[in-house]
Structure formats: structure tokens, C-alpha cells
N, C-alpha and C positions, 0 to 999 in steps of 0.2 A: 719705416719699419716700426710696427707697433711694439711698445715696450712690454715686457712681462710684468704681471702682477707680483707684488712682493712675496706672496706665499710660494710662487713658482720660482722666483729669482733666488730666494734664500731657502730653498728646500734642502734639508740636511743631506750631506754627501757621505757622512761617516756616522757610525753609531753614537760616537761621543757628542755629535752636534744635535742629537735629538733631545729636546728639553722635556724634563718631567717624567720620563718613562725609563728610568735607570733599572728598575726591576726587570724589565723586558730586555733591554739592550745588553746588560751584563750576562744574562743567561744565554742569549744568542751568540754573543762573542765567544763565550767559553765553549759552547757547543761547536762552533766553527773551528776554533783553535785546536780542540781535542778530538775533532772528527767524530762527534756524537750527534750529528744533526738528525732529527726525526724525519719520518717520511711525510707527516702532515701536521700542520699547525692551524690553530683557530685564534685569530686576533679579534677581540671584541672590545667595544668601548664607544663613548660618544663621538660625534662627528668632529673632525678637525683635531684629533689627538695623535695622529701619526700612524695609523694602522697600515695604510697602503704604502706610505713612505718606508716604514720598517720592512715590509715585505720586499720592496725593491732593494733595500740595503742588504737584506739576507741573500737575494739573488746575486747581487754584486759581490758579496764576500765569498759565496760558494764558487764563483767563476773567476775571481781575481787571479791574475797571473803573478802578482807580487804581494801576496797576503802578508800582513804584518804579524809580528810575534804575538801581539795582543788580540788578534782576530779581526782587526780593522782592514777593510779594503784599501788599496793604495790610492785609488781615485784617478790614476793617470794612465793605466794600462789600456790596451785596446778594448778588452771586455768591459772594464769599468766605464769607459767613455761611451760605449754602445748602450749600456744599460741606462746611463744618465740621459742619453739622447733619445731613448725609446726605440732603438733600432736593433736591439740584441735579439737574435733569432730564437734563442732557447729560453726566452722569457715570454710567457703567454699570459695576457691579462684578459679576463672575461667578466663582463658586467652582468650579474645574474638578474638584475632588475629588468633588463631588456632581452636577455637570453635565458629564460627560466623554463624552457620546455625540454622534453625528452630528446628531441632531435639535436639540440645544442650540446647536451651531455654526451650523446652518442658520438658526435664529431670529435669532441674533446678526448673521449676514451680511445678512439681510433688513432689519434695523433700521439697518445702517450707512449705507444710502443715503438715509435720512430726513434732513431738514434739521435745523438747530439752532434754539434759541429766539431770541427777539428780542434779548435782552441777551447771549447766548452767542457766543463766537468759535470754540471748538473743542469737538468731542464726543470724550470720552476714555473708552476701554474698558480696564478693569483686569481681567485674567484671572489670578486667584490660583491657585497650585499647578498651573501649566500642564503640568508633567510628568505629571500624572495623566490628561491627555487620551488617549483611545485613538488608535491609529494612523490610523483612518479619520477621526476628528474632527480630528486635526492636519492631515491632507491636505485636509479640507474648508476649513479656515481658511487654508490656505497661499496660495492665489491672492489672496484679499482682503487678507491681511497684506502681500503683496508690493506691491500697487498699490491702497491704499485711497483714498477720496475725499480731497480737499484738506483738508477740515475735520475729519478723523478722525485720532486718535492712539491707537495701541495700546500698552499697558504690560503686559508679561507678567512675572509674579513666580513664583519657584520656589526651593525649597531644594535641588534636585538638578538642576543644569543639564545634567548628562551624559545624563539620561533624555529631555531635549527633543530632538525630531528635528533633525538637523543642518540640514535645509532650512529649519526655522523659525529656528534660531539665526543662520543666515547672512543673514537678512533683517531683523535687528534690530541696534541698538546695545547692546552687552552691558556692563552695569556690575555689578561684583562688590562686594557689601557685606561688610564684615569685622566680626569680633567686637571688642568694645571691650576696651581694656586694663584692668588692675586699677585703675590711677590714674584713668582716665576714668570708670569706674563709681563709684569712691569719690567723686569730685568731683560727679558727677551726683546721687548719693544725698544728699550733703550739701546740694546746692542745693535739692532737693525738700523735705528736712526743714526747711531754713531758711524756705522759703515756708509750710510748715505750722506753723512756730513750735514745733518739737519739739527738745528738747535730746538730744544723743547723744554717744557717745565713739568714738574711732578703732577700738577693738576690734570694736564692733558693725558698723561700716561695712565693716571688713575681712572679717568673717565672711559678711556678705550678699554682698559683691562676689565672694568666692571661690566661694560656692555658686552664684552666677548664671553663672559660667564665660563671661563676655563678652557675655551677652545683656541688653540694657537692659530689655526687657519682663519677663524673669524676675527681674531685680533689683528692679523695682518691685513685682512680685507678692509676692516674699519680704519686702519691706519692709512691705507691707500685712499680711502674716501676723505679722510681728514686732510691729508696732504694736498688734495686737489683744491682745498680752500685756502690753505696757508701758502705763503711765498717765501720759502727758505727757512721759515721758523714755525713752530707749532706751539700754540698756547691753549689754555683751557677754554677761553671764549670761542676760539675758532673751532675747537672740537665740539663744543656744545652746539654751535651753529650748524656744523656739518652733520652731526649725528642726530640732532633733534632730542626729544625727551623733555620732560618737565624739570625745570631747575629745582635744586634742593630747597631753596628759600620759599618758592611758591608752593611746593608740595607740603612743606612743613607748616606754612601759614594756613592751608586748608585744614590740616589735621589738628592744629592748635585751636582753630575756631570751632571745630567739631568737639574737641575735648572740653571747651568752655561752654558748650551748648549754644553757641552763636550760629544758628542755622543760616541766617542771612550772610554772615561773614564767610562761612564755608561755601555757600553757593556763589558768592561773588568771586572767591578764589578760583573755583572751577571755571566760571565764566571767563576770567582773565586768562587762564591757561588755554582754553579752547579758542578764545578770540585772538590770541597771539600766534595761532597757527599750529598748536600741538594736537596731534591725533588723539581722539578720545580713548582709543584702545591703549595707546602708549601711556596716557595720563593715568588710566586705571591701573596698568601694570606698575607704574612708578609709585603710585600711592600704596599699592599692596606691598611693594618692596620696602618702602619706608616704614610701614607698620611692622613688617617682619623684623627689620633692623632694630626698631624701638623695643619690640618684645624681647629679642635676643639680648640686647645690651642691658636691658633692665633686669633680666633674670639670670644671666650668665655670670654676673659679678666680674665682668672684665676678662673672663677666660676665653670668650669667643672673640677673635680679632675683628675689628671693624675696618673696612677698606677705605673709608673716607677720612676727612680731617678730624683731629681730636675734638675740636670745638663742636663739630656736628654731632659727634657721639654724645657729648654732654647734653645737648639740646634734645636728642632722641630719648635719653634716659629721663629727662625732666618731663617730656611728653607722656611717656609710659606711666610715670608715677602720678601725673595729673589725671589720666584716664582710669588707671587701675587695671590690674591684670584681666578680670572678667570682661571689661569693656574693650580692651585691646584685642582679646581673642574673638570677641563678638564682631568687632570691626573687621578683623582679618577674614572671618567667615562671610560676612556681608559683602566685602569687596571681592572675595574669590567667587562668590555666586554671581556677582555683577559682571565679572570678566567672562565667565562662562556664557552668560546671557548675551553680552555684547558681541562675542565671537560667533554666536549662533546666526544662522542664515535667516531666521524668521523675525529678528528684531527690526523694528521699523525706525527707531531713533536711538542710536547708541548713547547719545549725550543724555537723553532723558533717563536711561537706565543708570548711568553714573550719578546723575543728580539725585535720583531717588535713593541710591545707596548711601550717598553722603548725608542726606537728611536723616535716614534711619540711624546712622552712626551718631549724629549730633543730637537727636531728640531722645531724651532719656525715657519719656513716657511711651516710646515705641518699643521698649524692651519688655520682655516677659517678666512676670513676678519673680521667677527664680533667678533671672539674670540681675534684677535690681537688688535682690537680697544678697547675692554673691558680691556685687559691687559695694554694697554697704558694709558687709563684713570685711572686705578687703580694705576699705578706707579706715574702718575702726582699728583693724590690726596694725595698719601703717601708723595711725595716730598714736596708738599705744607704744609701738616700737620707737617712735620719735620722742617719747617721754611726756606726752600730753597728760595733764592732771585728770584724774577720774575720781568720783566720790566713792566712798566706801559703801558696802552693802547696807541695806536698811537695818535699823536697830530693832531689837526684839520688841514685840508689842505686848501689852498686858495680857495676862492669862484669860482665856475665854471662860465666861461663867457657864456653869452647868445648866442645861435646859431643864425646865420644870413644866408640869402640866398647866395648861391654860393658854399657851401660845402667845405670840407677840402682840396681839390685839389687846389682851388684858394688861399686858405690861405697859403699853402706851397709855391706857386709861389711868392706871395708878400713878404713873409719872406725872400726868397732867394734873391730878388731884393734889399732889404733894407740893409744898412750897419749894422754890428753887433754892438750892444751897450754893452759897458763894464758894467757889473753888479756892483752895489754898494756892497762893502764887508760887510758881516753881522757881528754884534758884537760877540765877543767870548762867547761861552756857556760852561757850566760845563758838562763834559762828564758823562753820566750815567754808572754805573758799568755794565759790560756785564752779560747777563743771563747765568746761569750754563748749561742750556739745550736749544738749539734753538727751541725745540718743545714747551717750556713753554713760551718763550718771544714772545710778540706780536710785529708785525712789526711797528717800530716807524717812518718810513719814511712817507712823505706826500702822500696823495692820493686825488682822485677827490672829495671824500666825507669825512666827519669827521668820523673816525673809532672809535667806542666805544665798540668794541668786540674783543676778542682774538680767536686764533685758537681753543682752547678748547671749547669756547662758540659755535663755528660753528659746531664742531664735536658733541656736545651734542644736538644742535638744529636740525641737519639734519634728524635724524630718526623721530622726531615729525613733521618736515616740510613735509616729505614724507607721513606721516599718514593723513594729511589733504588734500592732492592733490587727484584729481580724479584718479580712478583705472587705466585707460589706460596710463595717464601721469606718474603715480607712477611706473608702470611696465616698462615704457620705459626708465626711468632715474635712477632707483634704483641701477644700477651697478656703477654709479659715486659716488666717495667718496672724501670728502675734505681732502687734504694732506698738504696744506700750505696756508699761508696768506702773500701776497706780495704787499706792498704799498696799503693796504686796499682792495686788490682784492683777493677773495677766489679762490684758485687753486683747481680744481677738477681733481683727477686722474681717467682716464677712460681706461678700457681694450682696446688694440689696435684693436681687432677684431670688437668692437662695437662703435668705436670712431665716425665714420661718422653718424650713426643713432642717437646716443645720442647727438652729437653736433647739428644736425638739430633740434632735439626735444627741446633742451635748447633755441635755437634761436626763435622758434615758440612760445614757452610757457614761454618766459622770464618774462613777467609781472606777471603771476600767481605764478611762482617760487619765484620771488622777494617779492611779497606781503606776501606769506606764510612765507618766511624767516624773513621779517621785523617784523612780529607780535611776533617773538620769540627773535630776536636779538636787537630790539629797533632801528634799522637803516636799511635803504634800502641797500642791499649789491650789489657789483659788482662781477662777477665771470668770470673765464677763465678755459677752458678745456685743459688738456694735456694727451696724451697717456701715460699710466703708466703700468708697469709690477708688479702686486701685488704678484707674486710668489717669488720675491727676498727676501732675508733675511731682508734687510732694506727697505722693500716696503713702510712702513709708516713713514720713517724718513723724517721730513719736509724739503722740498726744499725751499731755500731762494733766494732772488734776487742776492746775492753775496755769493760766496763760502767761505770756511775758509781762503783761500789765498787772498781774497779781489777782485778777478776777477769776472766778470759777469758770472752767471751760464748759461750754454748752454740751449737753448730752444728746445723743441721737434719739429720735423718737422710737427707734426699734431696739433700744438698749435692753438687755436682759440682765436683771439683778442676780447676783450669786445666790445659790440655794442655801449656803451655810452662813447666813447672816447672824452676827452676834446678837444675843438677847440679854437685855439688862433685867435682872430679877426685880429691881425696884419699880419697873413699869407694870408689873402684873397686878390686876384687880379683878374682882368678880363682877359679873354683869348685874345691873340693878334688878330687884325683884318687883318693881312697879309694873302694873298691867300695861300691855301694849295698847296705844290709842289708834283708832282707825283714822283714815285720811280726812273724813268730814269733821270729826271732833278737833283734829289738829289745825285745820283751816280756820274754824270758828275761834279757837283759843289764841292762835298766833296772829291772825290777820283781821279778826273782827268781822269775818264774813257772815252773811245772813243766808240761811237756807230757805229757799222757796220751793214750793211744790212744782214739779214738772208737769206741764200741760201736754196732754197727748194731742196730736194732730188728727183732725177728722178726715 
């Protein structure tokens, strides 16, 4: 004789035995005890949460010959035994998935008006998956459902209540069944194993409960599968072997390699998982779940419980901090898209889709400019929150001299004609401690204006500045991004292919851009444009006026000098009044050239 599965063997026989649905069972017990049972109920909720079981318990309680004072059926009378065995004449179950037409509803309506058995009190109709009924069948049932005979009770069950006609829902008492929590599932599994006399450990129960995802029936089915592997005892390794799925250590190794931008290491981790027999779809699902756990534990400050071991939770938080919130969110989006593609029928190689997704997560240059900026801001905020030293804003520069007629050319000539004055040595100053990250430190060298902002302020203010500019101007310069702050001058990186157009737009609209910037930075900025390759891995590494070796950083050939260059009055001089010499005279005087007559060709 074939043995029953655990979910059939341990199906609840009383309302009190139903796990996790107390809000439903209490209401039904009270209704039975006080004889206030409705004529129609709608039970909705995910699969395996006890909808059909509760409907049968209601039928048993309504027809129990020895009903308890608390509204619980006795479980031993003739009617209770018949309901449990499925032979009770006045309990009619209909599967709407296979009987969804008008004819099936007409037959049901005709039987509604028949009387009940000698020992029965109520006739109960259970229509499972009621959302599968056609519109015509639902309308056929509608009138009878609204005003059934006194001895008839309808119980409609569905996993998708939104697909049930509103006219049907409005004629029922709607009870929503919920998924069980992790703790409730673990307790339920431990109780079943105790009745079976099987030893187990917490790791095995945790694995089964997590895989069941809140469904009591799925948990018992998985437990049946795991027990087929074990021999009188159940442990975590046996459950992992029976249920499959990527082990936590291997999943975390793949994601840690991706966080460290170790593309090869991440791909090797995926290869090891697939080579050991794990299904590609399951691996992708497990990686997505791990990313989700890391995101929640990092941002929820411990308020969202984690189902796994405490040490695993610590490692997930460390992974999320290493990646940064923008990178974790981007990885979740990439892995989610990959799972959709893998499950599609048109995909030729699911493994390739997973590998491409992992590479996209690991390679920083594959991110968009906005994602990289968000990642950088996140890292800077985290460093500041950890107390990392940062340099103070740049000191105020000397006051700019007032411009005079003559222009910078005359100024340079006069400065060349005057003897160089020996500058007075400045008093010694205490050196500031160097910043740990050049991207965090504001440039402390003097500039033409007093700089009261840092590069991070510029990066934060730039999107808001673009937002207040006119649409044509915003569209013309939005590809420029601030990448450095040199001597109080904001350095904008510009794609080479658009440098000339953006440079021209900056010059024409300099006043509007500066005014919009000043309202957010608190000071009128100066800016300079440089051609920049944003596709490089260190595209947003800030460029400084001097490199790490102390030498001057090379300038791009497309560099655009600022319009408001400071002018030194001592450089101004008038042009010479000497007559201009023609080219022949200059060649004779400077090179000793001899002029010969040109002979014409005949």
C-alpha cells in the first residue's frame, strides 16, 4: 500500500491545527459557535496556505454531530469521519480550472435545490480556482450565489482574487490567507519530524523553510523529498544534496569577486557552480536572492530579520558596503533581466546569459556615467561617515586687478621689458595632513576667486544647475561632467566627438551657466573644458594640477582656457612706433640673404 505524502498525512483536522491563519480560523469558529455563518465565502491567497483545507474544516464544523463549545468539530463523529475520508454526500467540490463552462454551473445550480441527508445540517459547495470560470459561467452562478437556499453555503477559493468578477466578490465574505513566516514554517516542520521520530538539525530546517517561501504544503513536499535521501536523520548537507541550489559560500564568492571587479574570478565561480551540476536558472535565482539579502541587511539596520546564520548576515553586509548601494541596485536589475531572458523560450544558451550578466556587474566601465557618479558619491559619503580626513576648502586668493585698456598682449610685453623682482620669502607655514583620496580633498591652491566649495559640491550641484537652464542650452551641454577642481577652476570632462560644439556653447552662455551655478554653490565659479574619455575604467578619477610624482599634469590638446583670466597691470606696454618691415627686408637683415632677380621662363 502506497504511503500518503506528509501534507496529506498531516492535513489539519481542527481549526486550531491550521498554522499561520489565526485571523481566519478565529472568525470562522466564532461564526459557527454563534450560528452566524454567511451564505458565501471567498478564500484567497498563495498556494499551499490552507484555503481548501479551511473550507473542508468549515464543512465539518457545520455538520458535526458533537460540536465543541469553542466551535471546533469533534473529529470522531460519523459526519466528521466522512468529510475527512471524502465521502460526505453533502460536501461538493468543483475544480473550476477543468469545469469552467456554463454547463458545469447549470448542473451545480440544479443540485443546489436538493435537500440534505438525514444527519446533515448544511450542504457546502467548494469551488476551487474560481477565477478560472468564464464570464458566462460566473454570471450563471451569480443569482444563486446571491440568494442560495438556507441550507447551502458556498466557499470560493482562488489564488488570484483580482480576476474574480467584482459582482461575485461583492456577494461573499472575503478572507485573505497569508504566507507563513520563516519561524512558523520551521516550527511546523520540527513538529512533523517529531511526530515521525526523525532527528534533524536547524540548518536542514532553515534550508527547507527558505526554499518553501512561506507555503506550508511546499515545505512538507520538500521535506518528503529530503527524507528520501536521509536514513532516519536529516542534516543540512543531505537537504542541500536533495534540493539542489547553489551553496551560500559559492554564491557569495561569485558576488565578492564581482564587487572586487575580478571578472575572471566571478566567471570561474559561475563555471564551478554549473560544472558541479547546478541548474543555470537556479543559480541565477540564488544569486538574485543573495543580492536582495545583502541590500536589505545593509539598509534595514538589522530591523529586517535574516533567515540564515548570523555570520552569513555579517558577510552580506560587508559585501553590500564594498559594492555600494547604486552598484547593488544595478546588480539586482541586471540579474533580474537575465533571469527573465533565461526563462524565455527564445534563449539559445542560458549559461551565456548568466555569464554576460555577471561580467556586466563586475566591470565598472560597463556602467553608465550616471551610475558611476552615484557610486562615487556613495563611496565618498561612506568615507566621510567613517571619519576619513578631508582637507579644508581652498583659501581665498588675492584680489583680482581691475582691467585696463590695452589687453593682455601689452601687459605681457611690459612685464618682459622690466627686470624681474626677487619675491619676498613668505613665513613658514604648518603643512596640512594630506587627504586620503584626491577626489575628497578640495584644491587648496590660490585661484582668481575665493573658493568656498569642493568637487563634491560641484558634482551635487551640476544636475540641479542643468535643471534650471533652458531646454536648448541644457541639451547642448548635458554631456559635460565635472571631473576635477584645479586652483578654483571647475574642470569639465567632455566627450571628444562633441568637444567643439559644447565648448562653443559654454562660451556663448557662460553668464547663464555661472549664474545658475552660483545660486547653488554660493560663489561664482570659473570653468575649463577638457576632452575626456568616459569609457576608461578610471574615467572619473579626479585630475589634479600636479600628479603623484609632483610634476605638472599634461593638458589635453582640446583644453579651453577660461574667459576671465586674471590680468597683471605691470605687463601692459604700448606697441612700438617703429615702421613695420616687409618680409624681404627682414630676410636680408636677419639671415644675410641675397636678393636676385627672378628670371622668367620662355
